[in-house]
N, C-alpha and C positions, 0 to 999 in steps of 0.2 A: 575367633567369631567363627561360628560356624553357618550354613546355610543349605537349607534342601529345597530343591527345585521340583516343580511338577507343573504341567500343563493343567490348565481349567476344560472344562466343557466348553467354552467359547473360544472359537479361531482366533490365532493371535494373541493368545493371553497366556500368561504364567503366574504361578502363586509361588511366593517364595517364604519361607519359614526361616527366618534367622534369629540366631541365639547369641546375645553378647554377655560375655564373662560377667559375672558378680563383681569383680573388681575394677573392671571398666566401669559398669555403671556407677557403683559407691563412688569412684573417683571423679566420674560427671557431677555427681550430686554436689559433692565437696566444692567441685568447680562452680556449680550455681551458687551454693552458699557463700561463698566469698564474692562474687559478684552482687548478690541482694541483701548482703547482711545489713548494710548500710540503711535499710528501709524498714527493719524490725524494731519496734518498740514495744521491750518488755519490761513488766514493773521489776525492779531490784537490778536494772542492768542500764549503764547509758546506753543510748542509741545506736545500734549498731555494733554494739558489743557482746552482745548474748552469744554464747558457744551455740554451734550446730545442733547440739542434742536438746538442747534448751528450747530453741526455737521448734525444733519436732515436737516436741511434748506440749508446746503451748500452742501452735498450730496445727499440728496433726502429722502424723507420720509421712503423709501424704504430698505435703508442702511442695518438696523438691523434685517428684516425681515427672511433672509434666516438663519441666524445663529441662531435667536430666536427660530424658526422652530425646526432646529435639537436638542435645548436643552430640549423641551417639547415633541416633537414627540414619540420618542422611549418610555419614560416612559407611555405615554399615551397609545402606542399599546400595551406594555408590561401589565399592569395593564388592559387593555379589553380582552386581550388574556387569562390571571388568570381568571377574574372575569367568563368569558363565557366558561370556561373549554375547551379551544379550544388546538388541538395539530398542531401548524404550522409546514408547510415542506417547505417552499418556502421564498424568501424575498419578503417583500408586493411592491404591486403597488400603489404609492400614488398620488392622486391628491387633489389638496388644492382649495377648493370652496370660501373659506373667511380666509382673513388674513389683520391685520390692527391694528394700535396703538388703544387702547382703545375699540377694538371690540373681540367678542369670537372668538378664531381660529376654524374654522371646516375644517376638510379635510377626505377623505375617503380611505380606504386601503383595496386593493385586495390581499385576500391572501389564498394560499392553503393549504388543512388540511389534517390529515392523514386518509388515507381511512380505510375503516373495511372489511376486508375478507368475504366472505361468503362462510363457508365450504361447501364441497360435501362430499364425503365418507372419511371417515378417519379411521373407524375404521375396523379391518377384511381386511386391504388392502394387495393384493396377491403381493409379492416381490420373486425374484429369490434366494434360499438361495445360500449366500457366503460364500465359504470354501478354504481354501490354507494350503496345505499339505505341509511337508518340505521334499524333496527327496535328495538322495546321491548326485545327482549332485549340489543343493543347498549349501551342505557341503562344498564340493569340490571347487566350486565356491569360497567361503568366505577363506578358506585355500590357495589358489591362490591368493586370494589380501594379505593375510597375507605374503606369500611368497614375492610377489613383493616389500612392505614394509619393507621386511629385506633383500632384496637382495644386494649384493655387487656390486662395480663398480670395473671390473679389464682390466687396463691398455692395449691394445693391439699394439704391434708393427709390428708384422709379415705377416699383409696381409692389402688389402685395407676396405675402408669403406662398411658395408652391412646394410641391414636393421633391424633396431632394435638398431644400435648400437648409442653411443653417440659421436658425432664430436663436437671438440671445432674449430671453425672456424673465420677467419676475412673475414668481406664482405663489397662491397660498390657497390651500386646501382647506374644506368645512365639511364637517359630516352633521347632519341636524342641526346645521347654524351653529358648530363650535368648531375653533380651528383643532386640527389633530398634530401630534407630533411627527416631525420629521415631513410633514407636508409643506413646508415653505422653504424658497430659496430664491436669491436674487442674483441676476447675472447669469443665468445657468444658460449654457449653450446646448440647445437641442437640435438636432438633426431630424428632420422630418422625412418619416418613412423608414427609421431607424428599429421602431416598434420597442421603445426601451422606457415608454410611460405606457400607463394605462391604456386597453384598449379603447378606441374612439378619442383620445387625447389629442395625439398629434394631426388626426383629421382634422379637427376644430381648430387648430393653428391656422391652417391653409386658407386664404384670402384675407388674412388680418395684414393692416399696415403698420409701418414705423410710429411708434408712441400710441397706438389703438389699446384699449382696454377691454376686455372681453369676460362673461363669465362661461366656463367650459363643464359641462354635465356629464359625468360619466358616472359608471357603476364598477366598484371594486370585483373583480373575480372570487368564485365562491372560494376557489384553492388558494386565496392571496395569503402569503406566509403570515402575515398581521392578522389573526383572528378575530381582533377588536374590528378592523377593517372589512374582512371577507364578506362578499356579497352585499355591501352597503351602499348607498346612491350617495355621491360625493360633488360638490361644488367646488373650482377651482376659479379663481380668480386671477386673469393673467392680463399681462402688459407686454408689448413688442419693442424691445430697445431697437434692435440690429438686426438687418437680414444678410447674410453672404452666400454666395453659390460658390460652387466648384468649379475651375476651369483645367480640364484635361490639357495637356501639351500635346503638341503634334507627333505622331508616331514618325520622324524621319533622321536622318543622320546626326543631325543634332542633338536629338533626345538620346541617341544612342552613345553621343559624345559625354553628355551631362550626367547619367546615370550609371555608365559602365566604363571600361578599360579600351574599349571598342570605336573605331573612326566611323563605322556605317552601321546602318540598322541590319542590314543583312548579315555581319558577323555576329551581331548580337543576338539574332536569331538564329544561328548556328551554334552558338554558344548555349543558349537555352536548351536546345536540342538537346546537346552532349550532356547535360547535367539531367536533363528528364530522364533519359535513357538510361542514366547510372541509378536515378531513382528507381524505374521501371526494374531493373535487374534486382535490386535489391529487395523490392517488393515480391518479385516472382519465385527468389531465392525464399526469403521468411514463409510467404504461402504453399510453396511446395514443401518446405520442411514440415508447417504446419498441419498437413493434408496427411502425409507420410506417417507422423505419430498418431495423429487422428485414428488413421488404419490400424496400425498396431498395436492400441488400446482399445479398438473395436474388437478386435481378434482375440485379446488375452485374458485370463481370468484373474481375479484378484478381489480378496475381503478387505476393504480398508475399515481399521477399528475406529470408533468414534473419536477418541482421544487423537488421534493423528488429524482428523478434521477440524476438531475442536482449536489444537496448537497453529493448524493453518489459517482458519478463520481469525481466531486472535492476531496473529501476526499481519493477516492482512488489511485488519481494523487499526491496528497500531502504525503501520505505514500509512493509512490514510489520516489518521491522528496527527502524525508528523508532517505531511504535506501540507494540510491546512492550517497548520501552526504557523508555516512560514507567511501566510497571509492575516496572521493576527486573529484567527477563528479557533475557539477550543471546542474539542468535540461535543461538550455537554452543551454547549450553546447552538451546536450544528445540528444536535439531535433533537434539540425541542422546538426549532425552524420547524422541522420536519414531522415533529410529533411522533418521536420513533423512541424504543428504548436500545441500548447497547447489544441486547440479545437477540433483538430484531433485524438489526443491520448484521450482525455476526451471519444471522441465518440467511439474509439475501447472498452474503458471501458464498455458502456453502456451494452450489452449484460450480463455480469458478475454482473454488479451493479443490475439489473433487476431481475437476480435471485436471488441474496442476499436477496433483498428486498423481495420479494413474498415468499421467506423461512423463514423471520423473522416476517412475515404478518400472514404467516400461523401456528406458534408454539404461536403467541399471540392469534389465533383464538382457536384454540385447547386450549390453559390455560384459557380462558376465559368459552368456553362449557363444560370445565369438571371441572372448578373451583378449578383449582390445586394453592396450596398456598407453600410458603417457610415459615417455621417457625423461631423465634427470635432464637432458639439455631443452627440451620443449618448455619444462618448467621453467628453467633456469631464463629461457628467451621470454617468457609470457612475465615472469616475476620481475625483469627489467623494464619492460614495457610499463607494467603497473607503477613500478617504482618512479620512473620518468614522470607519468602522467601524476602521481601525488608529490613530486618533487623530494623523494626520499632514497635518489640512488647512493647515497655515501652511507646509507642507516644501514649498517650491518645487522641490528638485530631484527630489521624489519626484511632485510634477505633471507636471513636464516630463520624467520620464524615459521615452526612445522606447522602451525593451524593454517597459515596463508599458503605456504606450499600444499599442504594436502587438499585445499579448496581449489586451488589451480589446477593441482593434478585431478580432480575429479571433473572440475570444468572443461579441459581439454579432452578426457575420455569421452563425456556426453556430448561435445563438438566432432567427435571422430565416430561415435555411433550414429550420429544424424548423416554424418556425410556417407557413411555405410549404407543405411536405408535409402537415402535419395538416389545413391549410385545402384543399388540394386531395384530400385522401382521401376514399373513398366507405365511410361508416360502415355497416354491416348488422346 
């Protein structure tokens, strides 16, 4: 195979002119013929038994060209990319200039390549000092959560529903006098004030007594997910069966013993403070690192190819698709519910994608400028930690996998680059 590489007039784009020997292309045509022979039905021959030259005469000599091209072109491009040390970030734009039996296959492939960022100032960057302190209000807020979590539900029989109560109700909804799908439930527990129902519904439950029945009139929001109901007036026939209120435990030493390993409320508060201080330190670290990287990005110059953005947004969408699949939701259903297309959602991801790409390119430029490396010992230590987390300590193939080792190596170098930037930053 021969390959000629030239830069195009577009930044970070190359054009490869590839020539695959005629013998290799002819061999690919034969391979394709043997794969597909069983599908050809030619008079005078049993199905799938017609010789290759007869198939070509019957269907045309170009019958195997496309599949043969697909057999040889990917390997040819991959070989050319490796030989020329190209970091390709887009799908190739291919144009065939010569193809035929007994001829060299000649085609061009235009590809976008990974850009190299030109760093501006990255040492001694000034950033705002980020600091979070634990207050008494923070500790009381956490204790409040613990109270809520350990609250008891007490049945109420001597009064009507109040805000904050949990009412057990039956309901059925009607629009224009007709019941609608999904508008009926029995024994439904509704916390008044949770705003989980249509606006105005919960407010009208307040004041109802046990066994009382009532018609509740509401209007569906204009932006309601069901277009059949959006903006329409509805009537719900409601019956209250039970009323419960939440009783919070007293904040004392007994509470501390019940909810923790501590004997006193004072010890519990000290533990909450210690944990929140740790959380604050982690938050300070993350936000400081983020601020430094953003400052480096602002000072650098880089042209990001469209193919790189396309790949990033596609990966982000696939990641989102996988996450909602765990909840039993398909992406097509989700998009339909929002009234959006796949491309529209990818477009929304673009700013975040560009920011992520720039951050990675900035760190790579710092790694190169400062000659940051990761030692084999550091890689081994991280790999052992990863193997332990995945339960693969005794998996030799995992421990020696070069792709995994390279992934860890790049991660360590990025961590070191961030540490370098933060250490050299000026906090004011």
